[in-house]
C-alpha positions as CSV (number, residue, x, y, z in Angstrom):
1,M,32.1,21.2,38.3
2,Q,33.0,24.7,37.1
3,N,31.7,28.1,38.0
4,I,30.4,26.9,41.4
5,K,29.9,29.9,43.7
6,F,28.1,28.3,46.6
7,T,27.9,24.9,48.2
8,I,25.0,23.8,50.4
9,G,24.8,20.9,52.7
10,I,21.4,19.4,53.6
11,D,20.2,16.9,56.2
12,E,16.9,16.0,57.9
13,V,16.1,15.2,61.5
14,G,13.0,13.7,62.9
15,R,11.9,11.2,60.3
16,G,11.4,8.4,62.9
17,P,9.7,10.0,65.9
18,V,6.0,9.4,66.6
19,A,5.5,13.0,67.9
20,G,6.5,16.4,66.8
21,P,7.7,17.8,63.5
22,V,10.3,16.8,61.0
23,A,13.1,19.3,60.3
24,V,15.5,20.0,57.5
25,G,18.7,22.0,58.0
26,A,20.4,23.6,54.9
27,L,23.7,25.3,55.4
28,M,25.4,27.4,52.6
29,V,29.0,28.5,52.2
30,A,30.3,30.7,49.4
31,E,33.4,29.2,47.7
32,E,35.6,32.1,48.7
33,K,34.7,31.4,52.4
34,M,35.2,27.7,52.3
35,K,38.8,27.7,53.5
36,E,37.9,29.8,56.5
37,V,34.9,27.5,57.3
38,I,37.1,24.4,57.1
39,K,39.5,26.0,59.5
40,V,36.9,27.2,62.0
41,F,35.4,23.7,62.1
42,E,38.6,21.7,62.2
43,G,38.1,18.7,64.4
44,F,34.3,18.6,64.0
45,K,32.9,15.1,64.3
46,D,29.8,13.4,63.1
47,S,26.9,15.1,64.9
48,K,25.3,11.7,65.8
49,K,28.3,10.8,67.8
50,L,28.3,14.0,69.8
51,S,26.7,14.5,73.2
52,P,23.9,17.1,73.5
53,K,26.3,19.4,75.3
54,K,28.8,19.2,72.5
55,R,26.2,19.6,69.8
56,N,25.0,22.8,71.5
57,E,28.6,24.1,71.6
58,W,29.1,23.4,67.9
59,F,25.8,25.1,67.2
60,G,27.0,28.2,69.0
61,N,30.1,28.1,66.7
62,I,27.9,27.8,63.7
63,K,25.8,30.8,64.8
64,Q,28.9,32.8,65.4
65,A,30.2,31.9,61.9
66,K,26.9,33.1,60.4
67,E,27.2,36.4,62.3
68,D,30.8,36.7,61.0
69,G,29.6,36.3,57.4
70,F,31.2,32.9,56.8
71,L,28.0,31.0,56.1
72,D,24.2,31.0,56.2
73,Y,21.7,28.4,57.2
74,K,18.0,27.8,57.4
75,I,15.9,25.3,59.4
76,I,12.4,24.4,58.1
77,F,9.8,22.4,60.0
78,V,6.7,20.5,58.9
79,D,4.4,19.6,61.7
80,N,2.8,16.3,62.5
81,H,-0.6,17.2,61.0
82,E,1.0,17.7,57.6
83,I,3.0,14.6,58.0
84,D,-0.2,12.7,58.6
85,E,-1.9,14.3,55.7
86,K,0.9,14.1,53.1
87,G,3.3,11.5,54.4
88,I,6.8,11.8,55.7
89,A,8.7,11.8,52.4
90,P,6.7,14.6,50.8
91,S,6.9,16.5,54.0
92,I,10.7,16.3,54.0
93,Q,10.8,17.2,50.4
94,A,8.7,20.3,51.1
95,C,11.2,21.3,53.8
96,I,14.1,20.9,51.4
97,N,12.5,22.9,48.7
98,K,11.6,25.8,51.1
99,S,15.0,25.8,52.8
100,L,16.7,26.2,49.4
101,K,14.3,28.9,48.4
102,N,14.9,30.8,51.6
103,L,18.7,30.6,51.2
104,Q,18.6,31.8,47.6
105,R,17.4,35.3,48.2
106,Q,16.5,37.3,45.1
107,G,19.3,37.2,42.6
108,L,22.0,35.8,44.9
109,W,22.8,32.8,42.7
110,R,21.7,30.9,39.7
111,F,20.9,27.2,40.1
112,E,23.9,26.1,38.0
113,E,26.2,28.1,40.3
114,C,25.2,26.1,43.3
115,S,26.5,22.6,44.4
116,V,24.0,20.8,46.7
117,L,25.2,17.9,48.9
118,L,22.4,15.9,50.5
119,D,22.5,13.1,53.1
120,G,21.0,9.6,52.5
121,G,18.2,9.4,50.0
122,L,17.4,13.1,49.9
123,K,17.1,15.0,46.6
124,A,17.0,18.7,45.7
125,P,14.6,20.0,43.1
126,E,15.8,19.1,39.6
127,E,16.7,22.7,38.8
128,F,19.8,22.1,40.9
129,V,21.8,20.4,38.3
130,N,24.9,20.1,40.5
131,Q,23.6,18.0,43.3
132,Q,24.9,14.8,44.9
133,T,23.2,12.5,47.4
134,I,25.7,10.9,49.7
135,T,25.2,7.8,51.8
136,K,26.2,8.6,55.4
137,G,26.9,12.1,54.1
138,D,26.8,13.5,57.7
139,E,29.9,11.4,58.3
140,K,31.7,12.3,55.1
141,E,30.9,15.9,54.3
142,L,31.4,18.9,56.6
143,L,28.5,21.0,55.4
144,I,26.1,18.1,55.6
145,A,27.3,17.5,59.2
146,L,26.9,21.2,60.1
147,A,23.4,21.2,58.6
148,S,22.6,18.1,60.7
149,I,23.7,20.0,63.8
150,V,21.5,23.0,63.2
151,A,18.5,20.8,62.5
152,K,19.1,18.5,65.4
153,V,19.7,21.2,68.0
154,T,16.8,23.3,66.9
155,R,14.3,20.4,66.8
156,D,15.5,19.1,70.2
157,A,14.9,22.6,71.7
158,L,11.4,22.7,70.2
159,M,10.6,19.3,71.6
160,C,11.8,20.5,75.1
161,K,9.5,23.5,74.7
162,L,6.6,21.2,73.7
163,A,7.3,19.0,76.8
164,K,6.1,21.9,79.0
165,D,2.8,21.8,77.2
166,Y,2.5,18.0,77.2
167,P,4.4,17.0,80.4
168,E,2.9,13.6,80.7
169,Y,4.9,12.2,77.7
170,G,8.5,13.0,78.7
171,L,9.3,14.6,75.4
172,E,12.3,16.4,76.9
173,R,13.9,13.0,77.3
174,H,13.2,11.1,74.0
175,K,12.4,14.1,71.7
176,G,9.3,12.3,70.4
177,Y,10.9,8.9,69.5
178,G,8.9,5.8,70.3
179,T,10.7,4.7,73.4
180,K,9.2,2.2,75.8
181,A,8.4,5.0,78.3
182,H,6.8,7.1,75.6
183,M,4.6,4.3,74.3
184,E,3.6,3.5,77.9
185,A,2.6,7.2,78.3
186,I,0.5,7.0,75.2
187,E,-1.2,3.9,76.5
188,K,-2.0,5.7,79.7
189,H,-2.9,9.2,78.3
190,G,-3.8,8.6,74.7
191,L,-2.6,10.7,71.8
192,S,-1.9,14.4,72.0
193,E,-2.3,17.1,69.4
194,I,1.4,16.7,68.4
195,H,1.4,12.9,67.9
196,R,1.7,11.5,64.4
197,K,-1.5,9.4,64.1
198,S,-0.2,7.8,60.8
199,Y,2.7,6.4,62.9
200,L,0.4,5.1,65.7
201,G,-2.3,3.1,64.1
202,R,-3.3,1.1,67.2
203,F,-3.8,4.3,69.2
204,V,-5.8,6.3,66.7
205,D,-9.1,5.6,68.4
206,F,-8.0,7.3,71.6
207,D,-9.6,10.6,72.4
208,F,-7.5,13.8,72.2
């Protein structure tokens, strides 16, 4: 690909949980900054293999790199109500579209000047003619892995915050995933305002 001025890595977090939002992280690096970014993040590992402490440390490095002008990133959320209304796939797509729009800024780049690398089955809008969907992209591509970090750490922090509003569910531990303890809490307390009813068919008759 010629005349590429920016590369963006994209990953989503929170497709599977039964509570809370889904999040998409999009992280952009200008081509002239790529060597510096690779150097700064030398030794970085797949985010899914890192401990929460290590993920937070790397996120701190990402934030510092942004302050230093090496990269930019956006995190977009769609809440459980929109997931229930529109479905998880359209919700994730809405996050992708908005994250790219927020990264673009007015006149920063043209679509054909941008390479977009996406994890798994994700797709960018068709205007991004230079896009590639990569199986296990968070293991293979640095920018996808960094995007995964910003989405994961930010979503986890939000779930810990929501845990204070809904303490009976233990959200700070499982981050909304359908663990045995979480499902038992739903059996006992019913659904909250942040649960995905479309994921929890046998509980939808419970009062809020």
